[in-house]
C-alpha positions in Angstrom: 0.0 0.0 0.0 1.4 3.4 -1.0 0.2 6.7 0.3 1.3 10.4 0.0 0.2 12.5 3.0 -0.9 16.0 2.4 -1.0 18.8 4.9 -4.8 18.7 4.8 -4.6 14.9 5.8 -2.3 15.6 8.7 -4.4 18.6 9.9 -7.6 16.6 9.8 -6.1 13.7 11.6 -4.7 16.2 14.2 -8.2 17.6 14.8 -9.7 14.2 15.2 -7.0 12.7 17.4 -5.6 15.6 19.3 -2.2 15.3 17.5 -2.1 19.0 16.8 1.5 19.7 17.8 3.2 22.4 15.8 5.6 20.0 14.2 2.6 18.4 12.5 0.2 21.2 11.8 2.3 24.4 11.4 4.3 24.4 8.2 6.2 27.6 9.1 7.2 26.2 12.4 8.2 22.8 10.9 10.3 24.5 8.2 12.5 26.0 10.9 13.2 22.6 12.4 15.8 20.0 11.3 13.0 18.2 9.5 12.2 21.1 7.1 8.5 20.1 6.7 5.7 19.0 9.0 5.8 15.4 10.2 3.0 12.8 9.9 1.7 11.8 13.3 2.9 8.3 14.4 -0.6 7.2 15.2 -1.7 8.1 11.7 1.2 6.0 10.3 0.0 3.1 12.5 -3.5 3.4 11.2 -2.1 3.1 7.6 0.0 0.1 8.7 -3.1 -1.6 10.2 -5.1 -1.1 7.0 -2.2 -2.6 5.0 -2.2 -5.6 7.4 -6.0 -6.0 7.0 -5.5 -6.2 3.2 -3.3 -9.2 3.7 -5.2 -10.9 6.6 -7.5 -10.1 9.4 -5.8 -12.8 11.5 -3.4 -10.7 13.4 -3.7 -10.0 17.1 -0.7 -7.9 18.0 1.4 -5.3 16.3 4.9 -4.1 17.4 6.6 -1.4 15.5 9.6 0.8 15.9 9.9 4.2 14.3 13.4 4.7 12.8 13.0 7.8 10.6 10.4 10.6 10.2 7.7 10.7 7.5 7.2 14.2 6.2 4.1 15.7 4.6 4.5 15.1 0.8 6.6 11.9 1.2 5.5 8.8 -0.6 5.0 6.3 2.2 4.8 2.6 1.3 3.9 -0.2 3.6 5.1 -3.7 2.8 3.8 -6.8 4.6 5.5 -10.2 4.1 5.1 -13.5 5.8 7.9 -14.2 8.3 9.6 -17.6 8.7 8.0 -18.0 12.1 4.4 -17.4 11.0 4.4 -13.7 11.8 4.0 -10.8 9.4 7.0 -8.5 8.9 6.0 -4.9 8.3 8.1 -2.2 6.8 7.1 1.4 6.1 9.3 3.3 3.8 9.8 6.7 2.2 13.1 7.2 0.6 14.5 5.4 3.6 13.0 2.9 6.1 10.7 4.8 8.4 9.3 2.0 10.6 9.8 -1.7 11.0 7.7 -4.1 12.9 6.1 -7.5 13.4 2.4 -8.5 13.4 1.7 -11.6 15.4 -1.0 -13.8 14.1 -4.0 -14.5 16.3 -4.5 -17.9 17.8 
């Protein structure tokens, strides 16, 4: 699953979730940070990962991820889900670099 987040997307998610920090919703503020652009909220990224998982299977019960790089407004974010050797699902979210990695554990 591939997605490009717009500022409108991030603003709307911020209003609904309370994730309205300046680094997400104030482009002028974000431009002055080391990131240069607003960042997509982590919870928003998790929601996109969950949807990608559900497209593969609804038989997952636990999701563990680690954020390793930011996702900025305007970045193309792609979620890849592959079956792991141990019956889990391996999840990667990438822009031009890996942004998150994780494991979805299948339900029993």
